[in-house]
LUMLUMLUM-573326 format. One record per residue (C-alpha): chain; residue in one letter; x, y, z. Coordinates in steps of 0.05 Angstrom, whole numbers. Layout:
BEGIN
<chaine->A	residu->A	u->X	v->Y	w->Z>
...
***
This chain:
BEGIN
<chaine->A	residu->M	u->595	v->-255	w->58>
<chaine->A	residu->R	u->576	v->-249	w->-15>
<chaine->A	residu->V	u->506	v->-277	w->-25>
<chaine->A	residu->L	u->471	v->-287	w->-92>
<chaine->A	residu->I	u->395	v->-291	w->-87>
<chaine->A	residu->L	u->360	v->-323	w->-147>
<chaine->A	residu->G	u->289	v->-297	w->-146>
<chaine->A	residu->I	u->306	v->-234	w->-108>
<chaine->A	residu->D	u->241	v->-198	w->-130>
<chaine->A	residu->G	u->196	v->-246	w->-93>
<chaine->A	residu->Y	u->161	v->-245	w->-24>
<chaine->A	residu->L	u->219	v->-280	w->11>
<chaine->A	residu->G	u->275	v->-259	w->-36>
<chaine->A	residu->W	u->266	v->-185	w->-25>
<chaine->A	residu->A	u->256	v->-191	w->50>
<chaine->A	residu->L	u->319	v->-233	w->57>
<chaine->A	residu->A	u->359	v->-184	w->14>
<chaine->A	residu->L	u->341	v->-128	w->61>
<chaine->A	residu->R	u->361	v->-169	w->122>
<chaine->A	residu->L	u->428	v->-189	w->93>
<chaine->A	residu->V	u->444	v->-118	w->71>
<chaine->A	residu->R	u->430	v->-92	w->141>
<chaine->A	residu->R	u->475	v->-145	w->170>
<chaine->A	residu->G	u->533	v->-122	w->127>
<chaine->A	residu->H	u->533	v->-175	w->72>
<chaine->A	residu->E	u->544	v->-160	w->-2>
<chaine->A	residu->V	u->479	v->-179	w->-37>
<chaine->A	residu->F	u->469	v->-195	w->-111>
<chaine->A	residu->G	u->405	v->-214	w->-145>
<chaine->A	residu->V	u->376	v->-247	w->-207>
<chaine->A	residu->D	u->303	v->-247	w->-227>
<chaine->A	residu->N	u->261	v->-251	w->-291>
<chaine->A	residu->F	u->199	v->-221	w->-257>
<chaine->A	residu->F	u->157	v->-283	w->-271>
<chaine->A	residu->T	u->116	v->-276	w->-208>
<chaine->A	residu->R	u->93	v->-206	w->-226>
<chaine->A	residu->K	u->71	v->-231	w->-294>
<chaine->A	residu->A	u->38	v->-295	w->-268>
<chaine->A	residu->V	u->-1	v->-257	w->-214>
<chaine->A	residu->A	u->-26	v->-210	w->-268>
<chaine->A	residu->E	u->-43	v->-270	w->-311>
<chaine->A	residu->V	u->-95	v->-293	w->-259>
<chaine->A	residu->G	u->-123	v->-222	w->-254>
<chaine->A	residu->S	u->-91	v->-204	w->-188>
<chaine->A	residu->D	u->-39	v->-157	w->-159>
<chaine->A	residu->S	u->2	v->-149	w->-96>
<chaine->A	residu->A	u->-43	v->-121	w->-40>
<chaine->A	residu->L	u->15	v->-76	w->-19>
<chaine->A	residu->P	u->46	v->-32	w->-73>
<chaine->A	residu->I	u->116	v->-52	w->-94>
<chaine->A	residu->L	u->167	v->-13	w->-133>
<chaine->A	residu->S	u->204	v->-33	w->-195>
<chaine->A	residu->M	u->271	v->-67	w->-182>
<chaine->A	residu->Q	u->308	v->-5	w->-204>
<chaine->A	residu->D	u->270	v->38	w->-154>
<chaine->A	residu->R	u->276	v->-16	w->-100>
<chaine->A	residu->I	u->352	v->-15	w->-106>
<chaine->A	residu->R	u->351	v->61	w->-104>
<chaine->A	residu->A	u->308	v->60	w->-41>
<chaine->A	residu->V	u->358	v->12	w->-7>
<chaine->A	residu->E	u->415	v->60	w->-23>
<chaine->A	residu->E	u->376	v->120	w->5>
<chaine->A	residu->V	u->351	v->85	w->68>
<chaine->A	residu->F	u->410	v->39	w->86>
<chaine->A	residu->G	u->468	v->68	w->46>
<chaine->A	residu->A	u->480	v->0	w->15>
<chaine->A	residu->R	u->481	v->-25	w->-57>
<chaine->A	residu->I	u->447	v->-87	w->-84>
<chaine->A	residu->E	u->473	v->-109	w->-152>
<chaine->A	residu->F	u->421	v->-138	w->-198>
<chaine->A	residu->M	u->419	v->-177	w->-264>
<chaine->A	residu->E	u->355	v->-191	w->-300>
<chaine->A	residu->G	u->354	v->-262	w->-326>
<chaine->A	residu->D	u->319	v->-330	w->-327>
<chaine->A	residu->V	u->352	v->-383	w->-284>
<chaine->A	residu->T	u->328	v->-438	w->-331>
<chaine->A	residu->D	u->380	v->-410	w->-380>
<chaine->A	residu->Y	u->446	v->-443	w->-359>
<chaine->A	residu->S	u->487	v->-386	w->-389>
<chaine->A	residu->V	u->451	v->-337	w->-342>
<chaine->A	residu->V	u->468	v->-378	w->-280>
<chaine->A	residu->K	u->541	v->-384	w->-301>
<chaine->A	residu->K	u->545	v->-310	w->-318>
<chaine->A	residu->A	u->516	v->-291	w->-249>
<chaine->A	residu->I	u->564	v->-336	w->-211>
<chaine->A	residu->T	u->624	v->-312	w->-251>
<chaine->A	residu->R	u->605	v->-239	w->-244>
<chaine->A	residu->F	u->585	v->-239	w->-170>
<chaine->A	residu->R	u->632	v->-294	w->-142>
<chaine->A	residu->P	u->584	v->-312	w->-85>
<chaine->A	residu->D	u->601	v->-350	w->-22>
<chaine->A	residu->A	u->528	v->-373	w->-19>
<chaine->A	residu->I	u->471	v->-380	w->-69>
<chaine->A	residu->V	u->399	v->-377	w->-44>
<chaine->A	residu->H	u->354	v->-410	w->-95>
<chaine->A	residu->F	u->284	v->-380	w->-94>
<chaine->A	residu->A	u->277	v->-376	w->-170>
<chaine->A	residu->E	u->219	v->-424	w->-177>
<chaine->A	residu->Q	u->145	v->-423	w->-191>
<chaine->A	residu->R	u->119	v->-425	w->-119>
<chaine->A	residu->S	u->43	v->-433	w->-123>
<chaine->A	residu->A	u->9	v->-500	w->-115>
<chaine->A	residu->P	u->-57	v->-476	w->-146>
<chaine->A	residu->Y	u->-20	v->-446	w->-205>
<chaine->A	residu->S	u->11	v->-513	w->-219>
<chaine->A	residu->M	u->-58	v->-546	w->-218>
<chaine->A	residu->I	u->-93	v->-500	w->-268>
<chaine->A	residu->D	u->-82	v->-545	w->-328>
<chaine->A	residu->V	u->-27	v->-585	w->-364>
<chaine->A	residu->E	u->8	v->-522	w->-389>
<chaine->A	residu->H	u->16	v->-494	w->-319>
<chaine->A	residu->A	u->36	v->-562	w->-291>
<chaine->A	residu->R	u->88	v->-571	w->-346>
<chaine->A	residu->Y	u->115	v->-500	w->-335>
<chaine->A	residu->T	u->122	v->-514	w->-261>
<chaine->A	residu->M	u->160	v->-579	w->-271>
<chaine->A	residu->I	u->205	v->-553	w->-326>
<chaine->A	residu->N	u->221	v->-486	w->-293>
<chaine->A	residu->N	u->233	v->-513	w->-223>
<chaine->A	residu->L	u->274	v->-574	w->-241>
<chaine->A	residu->T	u->314	v->-540	w->-297>
<chaine->A	residu->S	u->333	v->-482	w->-252>
<chaine->A	residu->T	u->357	v->-529	w->-197>
<chaine->A	residu->L	u->397	v->-571	w->-246>
<chaine->A	residu->N	u->429	v->-509	w->-274>
<chaine->A	residu->V	u->449	v->-485	w->-204>
<chaine->A	residu->V	u->483	v->-551	w->-184>
<chaine->A	residu->Y	u->518	v->-559	w->-251>
<chaine->A	residu->A	u->542	v->-487	w->-251>
<chaine->A	residu->V	u->570	v->-493	w->-180>
<chaine->A	residu->K	u->603	v->-560	w->-197>
<chaine->A	residu->E	u->635	v->-528	w->-257>
<chaine->A	residu->L	u->655	v->-460	w->-229>
<chaine->A	residu->D	u->666	v->-465	w->-154>
<chaine->A	residu->R	u->647	v->-525	w->-112>
<chaine->A	residu->R	u->660	v->-486	w->-48>
<chaine->A	residu->I	u->596	v->-446	w->-57>
<chaine->A	residu->H	u->541	v->-463	w->-7>
<chaine->A	residu->I	u->474	v->-475	w->-40>
<chaine->A	residu->L	u->413	v->-460	w->3>
<chaine->A	residu->K	u->351	v->-485	w->-32>
<chaine->A	residu->M	u->280	v->-466	w->-12>
<chaine->A	residu->G	u->238	v->-529	w->-5>
<chaine->A	residu->T	u->173	v->-540	w->31>
<chaine->A	residu->L	u->146	v->-584	w->87>
<chaine->A	residu->G	u->91	v->-600	w->37>
<chaine->A	residu->E	u->139	v->-650	w->5>
<chaine->A	residu->Y	u->123	v->-700	w->59>
<chaine->A	residu->G	u->48	v->-697	w->62>
<chaine->A	residu->Y	u->17	v->-721	w->127>
<chaine->A	residu->P	u->53	v->-787	w->146>
<chaine->A	residu->A	u->37	v->-825	w->210>
<chaine->A	residu->F	u->110	v->-823	w->230>
<chaine->A	residu->R	u->145	v->-762	w->258>
<chaine->A	residu->I	u->183	v->-730	w->201>
<chaine->A	residu->P	u->258	v->-733	w->215>
<chaine->A	residu->E	u->303	v->-674	w->201>
<chaine->A	residu->S	u->350	v->-713	w->156>
<chaine->A	residu->A	u->354	v->-736	w->84>
<chaine->A	residu->F	u->354	v->-810	w->102>
<chaine->A	residu->V	u->319	v->-855	w->151>
<chaine->A	residu->E	u->328	v->-927	w->174>
<chaine->A	residu->A	u->269	v->-970	w->151>
<chaine->A	residu->V	u->247	v->-1042	w->152>
<chaine->A	residu->I	u->216	v->-1065	w->86>
<chaine->A	residu->E	u->190	v->-1136	w->82>
<chaine->A	residu->G	u->234	v->-1154	w->141>
<chaine->A	residu->V	u->298	v->-1124	w->113>
<chaine->A	residu->R	u->330	v->-1063	w->146>
<chaine->A	residu->D	u->358	v->-1010	w->99>
<chaine->A	residu->R	u->374	v->-936	w->96>
<chaine->A	residu->I	u->327	v->-901	w->50>
<chaine->A	residu->V	u->308	v->-829	w->31>
<chaine->A	residu->V	u->254	v->-802	w->78>
<chaine->A	residu->P	u->188	v->-819	w->42>
<chaine->A	residu->R	u->150	v->-763	w->9>
<chaine->A	residu->W	u->77	v->-757	w->-13>
<chaine->A	residu->A	u->66	v->-688	w->-42>
<chaine->A	residu->G	u->-1	v->-654	w->-52>
<chaine->A	residu->S	u->5	v->-617	w->-119>
<chaine->A	residu->W	u->49	v->-614	w->-181>
<chaine->A	residu->Y	u->85	v->-556	w->-148>
<chaine->A	residu->H	u->100	v->-597	w->-86>
<chaine->A	residu->W	u->123	v->-656	w->-130>
<chaine->A	residu->S	u->171	v->-610	w->-165>
<chaine->A	residu->K	u->200	v->-594	w->-97>
<chaine->A	residu->V	u->207	v->-669	w->-82>
<chaine->A	residu->F	u->246	v->-678	w->-146>
<chaine->A	residu->D	u->288	v->-617	w->-128>
<chaine->A	residu->S	u->309	v->-651	w->-63>
<chaine->A	residu->Y	u->329	v->-713	w->-102>
<chaine->A	residu->V	u->370	v->-671	w->-150>
<chaine->A	residu->L	u->406	v->-638	w->-92>
<chaine->A	residu->L	u->419	v->-704	w->-57>
<chaine->A	residu->Y	u->448	v->-735	w->-120>
<chaine->A	residu->A	u->491	v->-673	w->-134>
<chaine->A	residu->N	u->518	v->-678	w->-64>
<chaine->A	residu->K	u->534	v->-752	w->-73>
<chaine->A	residu->L	u->566	v->-742	w->-142>
<chaine->A	residu->W	u->606	v->-679	w->-131>
<chaine->A	residu->G	u->608	v->-666	w->-56>
<chaine->A	residu->L	u->570	v->-600	w->-62>
<chaine->A	residu->T	u->553	v->-564	w->3>
<chaine->A	residu->I	u->477	v->-559	w->7>
<chaine->A	residu->T	u->422	v->-537	w->55>
<chaine->A	residu->D	u->354	v->-564	w->37>
<chaine->A	residu->F	u->307	v->-516	w->74>
<chaine->A	residu->H	u->236	v->-539	w->87>
<chaine->A	residu->Q	u->182	v->-497	w->120>
<chaine->A	residu->G	u->108	v->-486	w->122>
<chaine->A	residu->P	u->68	v->-425	w->97>
<chaine->A	residu->V	u->96	v->-356	w->112>
<chaine->A	residu->Y	u->54	v->-297	w->134>
<chaine->A	residu->G	u->66	v->-224	w->148>
<chaine->A	residu->T	u->71	v->-156	w->115>
<chaine->A	residu->R	u->138	v->-135	w->143>
<chaine->A	residu->T	u->203	v->-150	w->178>
<chaine->A	residu->E	u->246	v->-106	w->222>
<chaine->A	residu->D	u->280	v->-83	w->158>
<chaine->A	residu->I	u->217	v->-59	w->122>
<chaine->A	residu->I	u->214	v->9	w->154>
<chaine->A	residu->S	u->181	v->48	w->98>
<chaine->A	residu->E	u->131	v->38	w->42>
<chaine->A	residu->E	u->186	v->41	w->-10>
<chaine->A	residu->L	u->216	v->-23	w->20>
<chaine->A	residu->F	u->152	v->-64	w->19>
<chaine->A	residu->T	u->158	v->-136	w->-5>
<chaine->A	residu->R	u->101	v->-164	w->-46>
<chaine->A	residu->F	u->39	v->-189	w->-10>
<chaine->A	residu->D	u->-7	v->-235	w->-49>
<chaine->A	residu->V	u->-77	v->-251	w->-24>
<chaine->A	residu->D	u->-116	v->-282	w->-82>
<chaine->A	residu->D	u->-136	v->-356	w->-87>
<chaine->A	residu->V	u->-77	v->-375	w->-131>
<chaine->A	residu->W	u->-18	v->-337	w->-101>
<chaine->A	residu->G	u->-39	v->-317	w->-31>
<chaine->A	residu->T	u->-24	v->-360	w->31>
<chaine->A	residu->V	u->-83	v->-372	w->76>
<chaine->A	residu->I	u->-71	v->-325	w->134>
<chaine->A	residu->N	u->-50	v->-269	w->87>
<chaine->A	residu->R	u->-115	v->-278	w->51>
<chaine->A	residu->F	u->-155	v->-277	w->116>
<chaine->A	residu->C	u->-125	v->-211	w->135>
<chaine->A	residu->A	u->-139	v->-179	w->67>
<chaine->A	residu->E	u->-210	v->-205	w->70>
<chaine->A	residu->A	u->-219	v->-175	w->140>
<chaine->A	residu->V	u->-195	v->-107	w->117>
<chaine->A	residu->V	u->-252	v->-102	w->66>
<chaine->A	residu->N	u->-302	v->-137	w->112>
<chaine->A	residu->H	u->-307	v->-198	w->66>
<chaine->A	residu->P	u->-322	v->-265	w->98>
<chaine->A	residu->L	u->-260	v->-304	w->117>
<chaine->A	residu->T	u->-259	v->-361	w->66>
<chaine->A	residu->I	u->-239	v->-428	w->95>
<chaine->A	residu->Y	u->-230	v->-482	w->42>
<chaine->A	residu->G	u->-259	v->-545	w->71>
<chaine->A	residu->S	u->-271	v->-565	w->144>
<chaine->A	residu->G	u->-216	v->-519	w->170>
<chaine->A	residu->L	u->-186	v->-575	w->211>
<chaine->A	residu->Q	u->-125	v->-578	w->165>
<chaine->A	residu->K	u->-64	v->-567	w->208>
<chaine->A	residu->K	u->3	v->-538	w->186>
<chaine->A	residu->G	u->64	v->-505	w->214>
<chaine->A	residu->F	u->64	v->-429	w->202>
<chaine->A	residu->T	u->121	v->-379	w->207>
<chaine->A	residu->S	u->122	v->-303	w->206>
<chaine->A	residu->L	u->162	v->-267	w->152>
<chaine->A	residu->E	u->207	v->-240	w->207>
<chaine->A	residu->D	u->223	v->-308	w->235>
<chaine->A	residu->T	u->234	v->-336	w->166>
<chaine->A	residu->V	u->286	v->-286	w->145>
<chaine->A	residu->R	u->318	v->-292	w->214>
<chaine->A	residu->A	u->326	v->-367	w->203>
<chaine->A	residu->L	u->351	v->-360	w->131>
<chaine->A	residu->A	u->404	v->-309	w->152>
<chaine->A	residu->A	u->428	v->-355	w->207>
<chaine->A	residu->L	u->435	v->-413	w->158>
<chaine->A	residu->I	u->474	v->-370	w->110>
<chaine->A	residu->E	u->520	v->-344	w->164>
<chaine->A	residu->N	u->529	v->-414	w->192>
<chaine->A	residu->P	u->537	v->-459	w->131>
<chaine->A	residu->P	u->544	v->-535	w->134>
<chaine->A	residu->E	u->613	v->-568	w->134>
<chaine->A	residu->D	u->645	v->-571	w->64>
<chaine->A	residu->G	u->611	v->-627	w->25>
<chaine->A	residu->E	u->554	v->-635	w->76>
<chaine->A	residu->F	u->481	v->-643	w->58>
<chaine->A	residu->R	u->439	v->-609	w->112>
<chaine->A	residu->T	u->363	v->-617	w->117>
<chaine->A	residu->V	u->328	v->-563	w->157>
<chaine->A	residu->H	u->256	v->-559	w->180>
<chaine->A	residu->H	u->227	v->-492	w->202>
<chaine->A	residu->Y	u->159	v->-472	w->229>
<chaine->A	residu->R	u->138	v->-435	w->291>
<chaine->A	residu->E	u->65	v->-447	w->307>
<chaine->A	residu->V	u->21	v->-505	w->288>
<chaine->A	residu->R	u->-51	v->-482	w->276>
<chaine->A	residu->T	u->-114	v->-505	w->243>
<chaine->A	residu->L	u->-147	v->-460	w->192>
<chaine->A	residu->N	u->-206	v->-452	w->239>
<chaine->A	residu->E	u->-160	v->-428	w->295>
<chaine->A	residu->M	u->-128	v->-377	w->250>
<chaine->A	residu->A	u->-194	v->-350	w->225>
<chaine->A	residu->E	u->-215	v->-338	w->297>
<chaine->A	residu->L	u->-150	v->-301	w->312>
<chaine->A	residu->V	u->-163	v->-256	w->252>
<chaine->A	residu->R	u->-235	v->-243	w->276>
<chaine->A	residu->K	u->-211	v->-224	w->345>
<chaine->A	residu->A	u->-156	v->-178	w->319>
<chaine->A	residu->S	u->-206	v->-146	w->269>
<chaine->A	residu->R	u->-251	v->-127	w->326>
<chaine->A	residu->E	u->-194	v->-91	w->361>
<chaine->A	residu->V	u->-160	v->-60	w->299>
<chaine->A	residu->L	u->-218	v->-50	w->250>
<chaine->A	residu->G	u->-278	v->-44	w->297>
<chaine->A	residu->Y	u->-317	v->-103	w->269>
<chaine->A	residu->E	u->-315	v->-178	w->263>
<chaine->A	residu->P	u->-319	v->-208	w->194>
<chaine->A	residu->E	u->-360	v->-271	w->183>
<chaine->A	residu->I	u->-328	v->-339	w->170>
<chaine->A	residu->M	u->-349	v->-377	w->108>
<chaine->A	residu->H	u->-332	v->-450	w->94>
<chaine->A	residu->L	u->-326	v->-467	w->20>
<chaine->A	residu->P	u->-316	v->-534	w->-14>
<chaine->A	residu->N	u->-242	v->-551	w->-11>
<chaine->A	residu->P	u->-212	v->-548	w->-81>
<chaine->A	residu->R	u->-151	v->-588	w->-58>
<chaine->A	residu->V	u->-143	v->-662	w->-46>
<chaine->A	residu->E	u->-117	v->-664	w->25>
<chaine->A	residu->P	u->-134	v->-694	w->93>
<chaine->A	residu->E	u->-185	v->-651	w->130>
<chaine->A	residu->D	u->-180	v->-686	w->197>
<chaine->A	residu->D	u->-143	v->-661	w->258>
<chaine->A	residu->L	u->-80	v->-702	w->245>
<chaine->A	residu->P	u->-16	v->-702	w->287>
<chaine->A	residu->Y	u->35	v->-655	w->256>
<chaine->A	residu->E	u->105	v->-646	w->285>
<chaine->A	residu->P	u->164	v->-649	w->237>
<chaine->A	residu->E	u->229	v->-654	w->275>
<chaine->A	residu->R	u->267	v->-588	w->287>
<chaine->A	residu->K	u->339	v->-589	w->313>
<chaine->A	residu->V	u->386	v->-552	w->266>
<chaine->A	residu->L	u->362	v->-482	w->277>
<chaine->A	residu->A	u->357	v->-492	w->352>
<chaine->A	residu->K	u->431	v->-510	w->354>
<chaine->A	residu->L	u->444	v->-443	w->319>
<chaine->A	residu->G	u->405	v->-407	w->373>
<chaine->A	residu->I	u->343	v->-397	w->329>
<chaine->A	residu->Y	u->285	v->-421	w->369>
<chaine->A	residu->G	u->222	v->-392	w->399>
<chaine->A	residu->L	u->180	v->-337	w->370>
<chaine->A	residu->T	u->200	v->-265	w->357>
<chaine->A	residu->R	u->128	v->-251	w->337>
<chaine->A	residu->T	u->67	v->-292	w->356>
<chaine->A	residu->M	u->12	v->-302	w->305>
<chaine->A	residu->D	u->-39	v->-260	w->342>
<chaine->A	residu->E	u->11	v->-202	w->349>
<chaine->A	residu->E	u->30	v->-206	w->276>
<chaine->A	residu->I	u->-42	v->-208	w->251>
<chaine->A	residu->A	u->-54	v->-140	w->285>
<chaine->A	residu->V	u->6	v->-111	w->249>
<chaine->A	residu->M	u->-17	v->-141	w->183>
<chaine->A	residu->L	u->-87	v->-110	w->190>
<chaine->A	residu->R	u->-58	v->-42	w->205>
<chaine->A	residu->D	u->-10	v->-46	w->146>
<chaine->A	residu->L	u->-65	v->-68	w->98>
<chaine->A	residu->K	u->-119	v->-20	w->120>
<chaine->A	residu->P	u->-93	v->40	w->80>
<chaine->A	residu->Y	u->-94	v->-3	w->17>
<chaine->A	residu->A	u->-166	v->-27	w->24>
<chaine->A	residu->D	u->-183	v->1	w->-45>
<chaine->A	residu->R	u->-127	v->-40	w->-77>
<chaine->A	residu->I	u->-155	v->-102	w->-43>
<chaine->A	residu->R	u->-227	v->-88	w->-65>
<chaine->A	residu->K	u->-204	v->-91	w->-137>
<chaine->A	residu->I	u->-186	v->-164	w->-129>
<chaine->A	residu->E	u->-240	v->-182	w->-77>
<chaine->A	residu->A	u->-273	v->-230	w->-126>
<chaine->A	residu->L	u->-210	v->-272	w->-127>
<chaine->A	residu->F	u->-215	v->-296	w->-55>
<chaine->A	residu->K	u->-259	v->-355	w->-73>
<chaine->A	residu->P	u->-222	v->-415	w->-103>
<chaine->A	residu->R	u->-222	v->-421	w->-179>
<chaine->A	residu->V	u->-172	v->-479	w->-187>
<chaine->A	residu->R	u->-196	v->-549	w->-168>
<chaine->A	residu->W	u->-147	v->-607	w->-162>
<chaine->A	residu->R	u->-197	v->-658	w->-193>
<chaine->A	residu->S	u->-228	v->-611	w->-243>
***
């Protein structure tokens, strides 16, 4: 297959590109390197060193004997999207080209506005370009389980649900209640995709999953192939931050009570699921909602797993520090079980890597780069507050 990855330079984008190349697919990429600039803007850097795109492509050629074609460009520019589709003629487009940080979106009005404009404009450009150029292209859009919030009902793996409102039964879009401007932009993305499917019969996978963790996949077999790994308060996911903190013997910083519960997935299991969805697209004109997570954990549970692994890998146990939660979110031990059926039908179920196994790998990978992490150690504590 010919796969175009928008946002190929990112944490998931680069890891997915490597997986698809190794599986024999033709891979093309577009990126404007926004994440590199935005991470630098908040004073941070990837904990693992990453090469320039030119050197990344060269490394793929040397290691795998495969070629990734790349075009630098901003997906909020409609002409860039049309040019990429015309040039690469993809069978599938994977849309990662969005501002992906909830804290970044909550810094101030400028960052909130950027998040909304960038994320919604890029999605509109993709659906219009596919409608205009080739409606057979499968669009796989990266969403988030954070769109739904923490409802009392079990979240169905579908776009619509039967509901009774004031005694009247109707079919409505599954309710959402997002927790940041970033998450609201993802909600609006889902509505854009639903409407594009209704208007033009576009073939779409709306992929929702929880936080991703991990330093490597089976394809990242050398330092030259590293994907980025962010660990600061703005760009780092919680378990990645815990592991970086452990490597420099910094207290593991839990924001709030630590009872917050989410569904987590390793980087390896994420790219495995994404590759399966690309290789097994929906029926022509179908809108497919997919939920993906592997282990449901509280923040407290994960911190204890990192402490245990640190004792075995690093020879010491870091302390655990609870800090006031900068976010506005439930801190109770709420039920959390979004429905998962689609990937199981494709044979993607169970764990290839458990969280405790992966944490040990992460600590070993990060240990040689402790000096890089110490340079951004002051950024572990939260600086962005939702109600500030």
